[in-house]
C-alpha positions as MATLAB code, in Angstrom:
seq = 'XXXXXXXXXXXXXXXXXXXXXXXXXXXXXXXXXXXXXXXXXXXXXXXXXXXXXXXXXXXXXXXXXXXXXXXXXXXXXXXXXXXXXXXXXXXXXXXXXXXXXXXXXXXXXXXXXXXXXXXXXXXXXXXXXXXXXXXXXXXXXXXXXXXXXXXXXXXXXXXXXXXXXXXXXXXXXXXXXXXXXXXXXXXXXXXXXXXXXXXXXXXXXXXXXXXXXXXXXXXXXXXXXXXXXXXXXXXXXXXXXXXXXXXXXXXXXXXXXXXXXXXXXXXXXXXXXXXXXXXXXXXXXXXXXXXXXXXXXXXXXXXXXXXXXXXXXXXXXXXXXXXXXXXXXXXXXXXXXXXXXXXXXXXXXXXXXXXXXXXXXXXXXXXXXXXXXXXXXXXXXXXXXXXXXXXXXXXXXXXXXXXXXXXXXXXXXXXXXXXXXXXXXXXXXXXXXXXXXXXXXXXXXXXXXXXXXXXXXXXXXXXXX';
ca = [
       0.000    0.000    0.000;
       1.542    3.378   -0.971;
       2.137    6.301    1.357;
      -0.580    8.387   -0.289;
      -3.271    5.832    0.464;
      -2.027    5.436    4.041;
      -2.293    9.195    4.493;
      -5.808    9.238    3.072;
      -6.992    6.590    5.490;
      -5.279    8.239    8.451;
      -7.141   11.454    7.609;
     -10.382    9.477    7.353;
      -9.736    7.983   10.779;
      -9.076   11.365   12.346;
     -12.244   12.810   10.786;
     -14.219    9.848   12.064;
     -12.942   10.363   15.587;
     -14.340   13.895   15.473;
     -17.790   13.163   14.049;
     -18.507    9.620   15.234;
     -20.582   10.442   18.327;
     -24.111    9.962   17.008;
     -27.149    7.788   17.553;
     -27.257    4.099   16.785;
     -29.223    1.380   18.509;
     -31.416   -1.647   18.342;
     -30.153   -3.878   21.188;
     -30.977   -1.369   23.917;
     -28.504    1.396   23.092;
     -25.968   -1.009   21.538;
     -25.793   -1.218   17.753;
     -27.301   -4.355   16.247;
     -24.106   -4.944   14.250;
     -20.717   -3.484   13.353;
     -19.577   -3.178    9.778;
     -21.818   -3.237    6.704;
     -21.433   -6.941    5.981;
     -22.255   -7.853    9.565;
     -25.316   -5.585    9.506;
     -26.567   -7.232    6.322;
     -27.155  -10.350    8.452;
     -28.816   -8.459   11.355;
     -25.549   -8.407   13.279;
     -24.951  -12.157   13.085;
     -21.501  -13.461   12.178;
     -19.237  -13.648   15.240;
     -17.872  -16.847   13.634;
     -17.758  -15.409   10.084;
     -15.406  -12.386   10.007;
     -15.475  -10.517    6.697;
     -13.857   -7.110    7.102;
     -11.661   -4.974    9.341;
     -14.634   -4.150   11.581;
     -14.555   -7.753   12.833;
     -12.823   -6.719   16.072;
     -15.951   -4.848   17.185;
     -17.634   -8.249   17.417;
     -14.735  -10.696   17.857;
     -11.036   -9.704   17.850;
     -10.025  -13.213   16.767;
     -11.712  -12.622   13.421;
      -9.021  -10.136   12.375;
      -6.672  -13.096   11.832;
      -8.839  -14.237    8.896;
      -9.745  -11.020    7.022;
      -6.320  -10.264    5.567;
      -4.773   -6.875    4.820;
      -7.547   -4.408    4.143;
      -9.284   -1.205    5.142;
     -13.006   -0.393    5.347;
     -14.694    2.967    5.593;
     -18.448    3.390    5.793;
     -21.351    5.526    6.930;
     -24.915    4.777    7.989;
     -28.033    6.928    7.931;
     -29.923    5.918   11.054;
     -33.543    6.893   11.696;
     -35.178    5.862   14.995;
     -38.588    7.171   14.005;
     -41.031    7.442   15.459;
     -39.834    7.664   19.054;
     -42.924    8.659   20.945;
     -44.965    8.372   24.117;
     -48.662    8.545   24.842;
     -49.982    9.280   28.332;
     -53.611    8.718   29.260;
     -55.686    9.059   32.397;
     -54.719   10.802   35.610;
     -54.693   10.256   39.335;
     -57.888    9.897   41.309;
     -56.391   11.183   44.582;
     -59.182   13.010   46.465;
     -58.964   16.614   47.655;
     -57.102   16.990   50.916;
     -54.900   13.935   50.339;
     -51.126   14.380   50.624;
     -48.932   11.572   49.325;
     -45.670   13.260   50.247;
     -44.086   12.300   46.955;
     -42.816   15.733   46.014;
     -41.286   18.471   48.200;
     -43.965   20.484   49.958;
     -46.413   17.605   49.797;
     -47.167   17.877   46.073;
     -48.916   14.797   44.797;
     -49.423   13.403   42.240;
     -47.444   14.202   39.064;
     -49.194   13.721   35.693;
     -47.604   13.829   32.253;
     -50.190   15.317   29.914;
     -52.434   13.413   29.073;
     -50.903   13.780   25.609;
     -49.105   12.098   22.734;
     -45.767   13.522   21.561;
     -43.223   12.305   19.029;
     -39.547   13.100   19.489;
     -37.716   15.395   17.078;
     -34.288   14.581   15.552;
     -35.062   11.731   13.194;
     -31.871   11.271   11.145;
     -28.256   10.669   12.139;
     -25.036    9.989   10.221;
     -22.936    7.247   11.811;
     -19.488    6.532   10.276;
     -17.141    3.613   10.960;
     -13.552    2.783   10.061;
     -11.375   -0.323   10.131;
      -7.790   -1.118    9.147;
      -5.972   -4.439    9.335;
      -2.521   -5.765    8.435;
      -1.612   -9.428    8.185;
       1.811  -10.908    9.026;
       1.652  -14.643    8.410;
      -0.294  -16.137   11.303;
      -0.754  -12.807   13.093;
      -2.723   -9.653   12.391;
      -2.710   -6.146   13.801;
      -5.464   -3.656   13.155;
      -7.789   -0.995   14.469;
     -11.582   -0.635   14.436;
     -13.468    2.585   15.212;
     -17.216    2.398   15.846;
     -20.008    3.752   18.018;
     -23.036    3.108   20.179;
     -25.822    5.433   21.227;
     -29.452    5.921   20.434;
     -30.736    7.348   23.700;
     -31.428   10.564   21.806;
     -34.773   12.278   22.319;
     -36.194   15.778   22.190;
     -39.843   16.259   23.108;
     -41.180   19.707   22.324;
     -44.392   21.066   23.799;
     -46.789   19.204   26.023;
     -47.581   19.834   29.665;
     -47.219   18.224   33.068;
     -49.322   18.808   36.178;
     -48.607   18.809   39.892;
     -51.553   18.319   42.224;
     -51.256   19.802   45.702;
     -52.488   18.349   49.004;
     -55.881   20.060   48.641;
     -56.354   18.827   45.094;
     -55.226   22.069   43.442;
     -53.690   21.291   40.073;
     -50.913   23.452   38.598;
     -49.919   22.916   34.967;
     -46.444   23.599   33.585;
     -45.105   23.453   30.004;
     -43.077   20.482   28.838;
     -43.181   16.703   29.174;
     -41.923   16.886   32.767;
     -43.118   20.429   33.427;
     -39.743   22.090   32.849;
     -39.845   22.961   29.144;
     -38.668   20.831   26.226;
     -37.276   17.546   27.518;
     -34.820   14.968   26.275;
     -31.393   13.406   26.482;
     -28.572   12.529   24.103;
     -26.032    9.765   24.722;
     -23.341    8.777   22.227;
     -20.324    6.511   22.589;
     -17.155    6.158   20.502;
     -14.846    3.136   20.689;
     -11.300    2.894   19.319;
     -10.143   -0.728   19.377;
      -6.556   -1.556   18.358;
      -6.380   -5.331   17.916;
      -3.865   -8.150   17.952;
      -4.935  -11.563   16.651;
      -2.995  -14.771   16.129;
      -3.766  -18.140   14.570;
      -2.852  -21.209   16.604;
      -3.887  -23.489   13.736;
      -4.896  -22.852   10.113;
      -8.571  -22.680   11.160;
      -8.398  -21.298   14.722;
      -7.292  -18.026   16.301;
      -7.509  -15.870   19.385;
      -7.529  -12.087   19.606;
      -7.548   -9.180   22.044;
      -8.659   -5.555   21.653;
      -7.781   -2.927   24.263;
     -10.650   -0.436   24.009;
     -10.474    3.322   24.384;
     -14.001    4.569   25.096;
     -15.363    8.106   24.898;
     -18.938    9.188   25.565;
     -20.956   12.400   25.532;
     -24.233   13.129   27.282;
     -26.676   15.945   27.835;
     -30.105   16.193   29.457;
     -32.693   18.952   29.567;
     -36.195   19.577   30.875;
     -35.814   17.480   34.065;
     -35.761   20.289   36.622;
     -38.950   19.188   38.400;
     -37.069   16.155   39.769;
     -34.654   18.424   41.663;
     -36.270   17.575   44.990;
     -35.133   13.977   44.527;
     -31.541   14.809   43.556;
     -28.494   14.775   45.790;
     -27.109   17.619   43.664;
     -30.071   19.481   42.115;
     -27.815   22.017   40.409;
     -26.203   19.152   38.429;
     -29.368   17.415   37.270;
     -30.521   19.007   34.031;
     -29.844   21.694   31.404;
     -26.065   21.674   31.876;
     -25.125   21.238   28.219;
     -22.931   18.437   26.890;
     -20.528   16.596   29.175;
     -18.015   13.863   28.340;
     -16.302   10.917   29.988;
     -13.577    8.438   29.082;
     -12.602    4.911   30.015;
     -10.621    1.836   29.063;
     -11.630   -1.789   28.644;
     -10.782   -5.046   26.897;
     -12.555   -7.376   24.467;
     -11.204  -10.904   23.963;
     -12.301  -13.533   21.474;
     -11.603  -16.932   19.988;
     -12.802  -18.815   16.940;
     -12.046  -22.188   15.386;
     -13.347  -24.960   13.160;
     -15.026  -27.722   15.169;
     -16.010  -29.870   12.165;
     -15.611  -29.628    8.390;
     -17.459  -26.479    7.325;
     -18.530  -25.598   10.894;
     -16.892  -22.795   12.911;
     -17.540  -21.898   16.557;
     -16.626  -18.497   18.022;
     -17.130  -16.427   21.137;
     -16.150  -13.004   22.462;
     -16.470  -11.148   25.764;
     -16.112   -7.466   26.560;
     -15.586   -6.545   30.187;
     -17.543   -3.772   31.873;
     -15.816   -0.498   31.028;
     -15.451    1.797   34.022;
     -15.938    5.349   32.779;
     -15.087    8.640   34.408;
     -18.096   10.480   35.842;
     -20.315   12.970   34.070;
     -19.577   15.762   36.540;
     -22.214   18.056   35.052;
     -24.837   15.379   35.744;
     -23.730   14.068   39.115;
     -27.213   14.885   40.390;
     -28.856   12.665   37.772;
     -26.866    9.444   37.441;
     -26.214    7.093   40.343;
     -22.855    7.204   42.102;
     -22.345   10.893   41.430;
     -22.627   10.886   37.647;
     -21.251    7.423   36.912;
     -22.327    5.853   33.597;
     -20.263    2.746   32.892;
     -20.546    0.640   29.728;
     -22.001   -2.790   30.536;
     -20.251   -6.088   29.948;
     -21.454   -8.035   26.937;
     -20.746  -11.370   25.273;
     -21.492  -13.111   21.983;
     -21.228  -16.763   20.957;
     -22.093  -18.166   17.548;
     -21.724  -20.688   14.769;
     -21.018  -20.375   11.054;
     -21.954  -23.299    8.811;
     -20.715  -23.444    5.252;
     -23.764  -24.991    3.617;
     -22.248  -25.004    0.124;
     -18.958  -23.701   -1.278;
     -20.714  -20.364   -1.915;
     -23.091  -19.981    1.040;
     -23.101  -19.754    4.848;
     -25.668  -19.837    7.623;
     -24.690  -17.981   10.807;
     -26.327  -17.959   14.231;
     -25.342  -15.785   17.209;
     -26.518  -15.283   20.777;
     -25.687  -11.935   22.344;
     -26.008  -10.971   26.019;
     -25.765   -7.427   27.430;
     -25.730   -6.938   31.215;
     -27.451   -3.556   31.521;
     -28.670   -4.318   35.054;
     -25.079   -4.350   36.356;
     -24.667   -0.610   35.703;
     -26.521    1.218   38.490;
     -27.346    4.356   36.500;
     -28.978    2.193   33.831;
     -30.288   -0.786   35.788;
     -31.537    0.649   39.089;
     -35.359    1.070   39.080;
     -37.156    4.336   39.810;
     -38.515    2.682   42.950;
     -35.167    3.495   44.594;
     -36.714    6.896   45.191;
     -39.456    5.409   47.358;
     -37.838    2.260   48.787;
     -37.299    2.696   52.553;
     -34.012    0.776   52.440;
     -32.685    3.223   49.842;
     -33.393    6.115   52.227;
     -34.177    8.877   49.737;
     -35.748   11.779   51.561;
     -36.852   14.521   49.138;
     -36.780   18.148   50.076;
     -37.089   21.678   48.639;
     -33.275   21.996   48.346;
     -32.653   18.465   47.115;
     -32.849   14.903   48.330;
     -30.754   13.000   50.825;
     -30.067    9.280   50.853;
     -28.501    6.548   48.732;
     -31.577    6.044   46.557;
     -31.923    9.639   45.373;
     -30.908   10.684   41.865;
     -27.128   10.898   41.948;
     -26.967    8.852   45.164;
     -24.639    5.928   45.805;
     -27.508    3.547   44.932;
     -29.577    6.067   43.039;
     -32.589    5.562   40.828;
     -31.965    4.895   37.146;
     -33.805    3.693   34.055;
     -34.609    0.235   35.448;
     -33.240   -1.604   32.406;
     -33.074   -5.374   32.479;
     -30.400   -7.561   30.877;
     -30.915   -8.267   27.182;
     -30.476  -11.538   25.269;
     -30.648  -11.359   21.468;
     -30.749  -14.199   18.925;
     -29.436  -13.464   15.429;
     -29.758  -15.584   12.282;
     -28.155  -14.753    8.955;
     -27.690  -16.260    5.520;
     -25.078  -15.285    2.948;
     -24.614  -16.557   -0.609;
     -22.597  -15.662   -3.689;
     -23.840  -15.316   -7.252;
     -20.865  -15.305   -9.561;
     -17.489  -13.770   -8.796;
     -18.693  -10.230   -8.099;
     -21.830  -10.375   -5.922;
     -22.452  -11.596   -2.365;
     -25.966  -11.340   -0.906;
     -27.138  -11.329    2.719;
     -30.332  -11.487    4.769;
     -30.813  -11.573    8.522;
     -33.263  -11.754   11.416;
     -32.677  -10.634   14.993;
     -35.118  -11.371   17.822;
     -34.610  -10.651   21.489;
     -35.578   -8.836   24.641;
     -36.099   -5.141   24.982;
     -34.737   -3.813   28.287;
     -37.634   -1.741   29.681;
     -40.111   -3.321   32.152;
     -43.646   -1.931   32.081;
     -43.054   -0.552   35.591;
     -40.296    1.794   34.319;
     -42.032    3.721   31.549;
     -41.936    7.185   33.176;
     -38.172    7.806   33.069;
     -37.857    5.840   29.835;
     -39.865    8.447   27.979;
     -36.326    9.807   27.643;
     -34.933    6.533   26.253;
     -37.718    4.460   24.619;
     -35.429    1.637   23.428;
     -38.242   -0.906   23.025;
     -37.198   -2.584   19.742;
     -37.192   -6.393   19.784;
     -37.267   -7.670   16.183;
     -35.091   -6.581   13.261;
     -34.878   -7.745    9.656;
     -32.024   -6.920    7.322;
     -30.802   -7.201    3.756;
     -27.443   -6.460    2.151;
     -24.959   -7.164   -0.586;
     -21.334   -6.673   -1.626;
     -20.254   -5.824   -5.168;
     -16.588   -6.530   -5.896;
     -14.664   -4.260   -8.254;
     -11.722   -6.385   -9.232;
      -9.547   -7.955   -6.545;
      -8.808   -4.829   -4.545;
     -12.061   -2.928   -4.015;
     -15.647   -3.644   -3.007;
     -18.816   -1.748   -2.210;
     -21.133   -3.078    0.515;
     -24.719   -2.094    1.340;
     -27.002   -3.001    4.258;
     -30.566   -2.099    5.192;
     -32.023   -2.853    8.627;
     -35.578   -2.319    9.841;
     -36.439   -2.638   13.522;
     -40.144   -3.448   13.584;
     -42.450   -1.207   15.568;
     -42.869   -2.179   19.200;
     -44.330   -0.606   22.330;
     -44.361   -0.952   26.117;
     -47.209    0.304   28.305;
     -47.278    0.707   32.059;
     -48.298    2.911   34.995;
     -46.936    6.324   35.867;
     -45.644    5.649   39.418;
     -46.049    9.319   40.363;
     -49.727    9.331   39.411;
     -51.350    6.817   41.775;
     -55.060    6.228   42.120;
     -57.363    5.319   44.960;
     -59.969    3.937   42.589;
     -59.784    0.650   40.645;
     -58.628    1.179   37.088;
     -57.567    4.761   37.808;
     -54.164    6.392   37.630;
     -52.154    7.368   34.610;
     -50.638    5.008   32.038;
     -47.785    5.752   29.639;
     -47.042    3.916   26.397;
     -43.617    4.086   24.721;
     -43.283    3.342   21.007;
     -40.428    3.057   18.517;
     -39.381    1.657   15.161;
     -36.072    2.149   13.353;
     -34.468    2.223    9.923;
     -30.777    1.977    9.121;
     -29.128    2.256    5.669;
     -25.379    1.776    5.433;
     -22.728    1.907    2.690;
     -19.029    1.097    2.949;
     -16.028    0.828    0.663;
     -13.241   -1.713    1.070;
      -9.611   -1.428   -0.013;
      -7.879   -4.831   -0.135;
      -4.099   -4.814   -0.368;
];
């Protein structure tokens, strides 16, 4: 590869590092796949590495992709992201629940139906790999995100102890509301074959994330640091982790692979230490993938993966909102902020209540002639939001469960190829009670329904050298 091309790709990498923070999700806020060829099979293919983005799924795969570079971009559209609130509390006049400072009770969102703004995002990726006999060294740059919402308009109501209702503008009564989370990963990789059909690999990971939140000021009474809860602009954090992987043939035409990424401990979001548990901590959860690739014919493969993401092990993501009201958590709200471990920002503070996610991915790939490779895929799994946690997850309605995909690669000689992938996350919803709008009558109280579907179109170009 000449110096000019190396310089071009270095520039591309540097540009990517600047613009990569964006929105991308389907497995909670993790991307459903990494690299265009992987996405064409709904993210399946931990045992079938095909490009220099392989390390994002399994570092061992870099030992089999050869010397190459891949640069691509996706247009991601999580639309619609919306919520619908209906009903309200039936608390009689003169009743004080003590939920909010000063005895305000209850808290109603709407009733209303609002769709989030910000429907389109550009998400680039970059990979580079060199092969030295049985070893390979490379780098993969990719992102996660997708907790990106902006709800304009709407109202919220606080009902006082005598039944007096006061209405404020905005989803949570503090103006336009939403959050934005994006994550960038830079993964240098070393992989080595220990037989012609088996390899191991390791990727030290440099992680960077950005976050902002706005319109949450009415929760200040529950925050250990109410001045660091909302409307503080963008904040960033960094961390380091490791992904390890292995793959090998277990029978003629059958390959088994697995990879594990440790929990990445991130520095705190200091501007939001009154929102996230443990004083602004927002770690990246551990995750693992195992899978098989079966070469059905000389020109076709079936791949099957199982992916697990441990969201519940990150307090700011996994802790339920009930931490605010659980006696053991000891959150005592007040007009100047809350005190106790369960308060927002506390050592065991309330979060989004996300559960662990298990996703099953099935893909099929086949070639037609020397120039074209075709792909289809299906991904089915859990969504992370219980119906008891819908209130806070208005901000992050990651309720997708089923995705279908299609893709292809067109080779241009031996040294270049264009790949395309389209993914559609089918519409799904979760409906549950607003915990701050209780009712004393059967069938009363407020309910909130979260809804989302997604589209993702991606193109990439490969240089093979």
